Structures are given as C-alpha cells and as structure tokens.
N, C-alpha and C positions, 0 to 999 in steps of 0.2 A: 489744925495748924502746920502752914507747911514752913519748914526753915529751910535754906538755902544759904550757903556762907561759903567763900571763895577767898584766897590770898594768891597775888601774884608775887612771885618771886623774881629773882634774877633768869627769865631764861624759862622757868615752869611756874606751874599754878597747882595749888590743892583746892579740890570741892568737895565739900561734906552736903550733906543733905538727909531727911529723916525718912522714913520707909512708909509712914502713912498718909491716908486720905480719910477726909471726911464728908460723906455725902451730906446733901441737904437736910435730911432726916436727924442728922446728928450720929449715924452710924459710922463706926471704924471701920476701913477697909486695908487690910496688909496688902501692900501693891506687890502684882505678879510682874509689870512691866515698872524698872526701876524709875525713879526722877533724874537719875543720872547714867547717861549711856553715850556711848562714843557712833559717830554716822559709820558706815560700814567699812569704810578705808582708812577710819581713826585719825582723819585730819582733825575732827572736831569734837570736842567734849562738851556735849549740853546738860545742863539741868535747868529743870522745868519744875514750874511751879504755875497756880492758875487751874485754869478752865483743864481737864485730862484732853480734849481735842486736839490742843496744839501740840501737846505730847505725843498723842496719837499718830498725828499726820509727820509728825518728826520722825519717830521711830519705826515705821512702819512705811514703806516705799519711797522715802525722799532719799535722793543723790545731791548732797547739795555741791557745787562747785569745789575744785581743787583751787586752794588757796596757792596764792604765789608765794616765791621764796622774794622776802624782802631785803632790802638792805638800810631800810629807814621804816621806823614804826609807822609813818605817815601813809605809806605803800599799801601797807595792810589796812589801817584806817578807811582810804579810798577803795581798796577792793571791799571790805567789806560791807561800806555804806553804798557803793554803786554798783555792786554786782551781788554778794550775797545777801543784802536783806530784801531787797527787789524780788531776787529768784525767791526766797522765803514768803514774801508775800505773792505771789505767783501762785506758789504749792497750797497757799492757805486759800486763795480766791478758789483756785479748784476744786478742793474739799470743800469747800462751802462752809469757810470758817471765816475768813475774814469778814468785817462788816464796814461799810461807808454809806452816809447816807446825802444827800445832796447839800454841799457847804461843810459839810465837815471832813476832817482827816481822816485815814485810814485807821482802825484797831481792831484789836484782837485781846479774847481777853485769859491771855497768859503772859509768862514773863520767864525770862530767860536766862542763864549763865551761859556765855558760849565761850569757850578756850582753845583759842587757836595759838599755834607756835608760841606759847608762854604768854599771850595777852587775852586778858576777859575783858569782853564787851557783854554788859548788861543789857538786853535787848528789853525795851519796855513794851506796854500795850500799844502803843502807838508808833512802833517801830522804830523809834530814836536809840541811841544811846550816848553813854558818856562816860570817860575813865574819871578814876578818884585817882588823886595823888598820894593817895595813902597805901593804894594797892591792896583795900578791901573792899568785897562788895556782899551784898545781901538781896534776898527776895523773897516773896512768901509773906504770910499773914506773920511768921514768927521772926520776920528778919530785923527787925529792930533789935529784939533780944540779941541775936547772934551778932549784929553789928558793936553793940556793946561790949559784947566778949571778944570780940576780937580787935576792937579799938584796945580794950584792956591788954591783952595779948601782946600786940606790937609796939607798946609804948613801953612795956617792961622790958623788951628785949634790946 
C-alpha cells in the first residue's frame, strides 16, 4: 500500500510517503529509489505512486522545464498545464510508458504529487490536476487513510 500525503502552507509544502512497495506476488520491497525525490535542479519535489515505471522515468534522465517566477498563482497554473505536463507526457511517450487508443484520452498508470514554489499539483493518471481548498493532498492506495488523518489534524489547528 502506497501512502503519499502533502500539506500546502503559506509559501511551503510538506510531503510524506512510506518507503515500501508490494510486488504483484505480494512480496514487499524496501525501495532503493525513494517515492519522494527532487529534480536535478531542485525546482520540483516529486512524490510518486502507482506503477514504478513512471517514477523511473521521472528520476532517471528527465530535466523538467524551469518554472517561472510568478506574481499570481494563475501564471504557475498555466505553466504547469500548458508546458510542464505536455513535456512530462512527451517524456513518458518517448519512454514507452504513455498509453492512448483511438478515441481515448491519454493516460498513465502512476500518480504524482508535485510541489513547485510552495504549490502542490496532484497529477492524476489522465495528466489532469486540481487544487484542494483545504490545502491537503493524498495519493496511492493508502491515500484515503492519510486524508482522514490530515483532515483531523488541520481541523484541530
């Protein structure tokens, strides 16, 4: 069970994850490649769940575009939607990971919480994202449990 959990504060993000993976056979692995990782320039913090291939492609040999300095978060939203995500998908296509059949939307079998400049972008398997007004985010099969814990914690503060 993968658990990714993130809290977005005022200009900062905290992300946590477990450190294990389960094979289809049920065998557990303690991962050598972490589920949370910085890009090579430390512009982005990636939290990875789902199929290992997506994480491999993010961690091994991809240089994401440099994010803009923004005055309004809508500028960063536009950048992530129109530049970052298409470049991510192109990288996945080149790596043989992306899937699309005639008449279907593009998809991949991973999920990501991506933090950039204090903003969390939860990238779903269809490459879409949306922001949570509570500023809490989870992903992975253990996400619902983490969401309950985050909701209880943020309501009590």
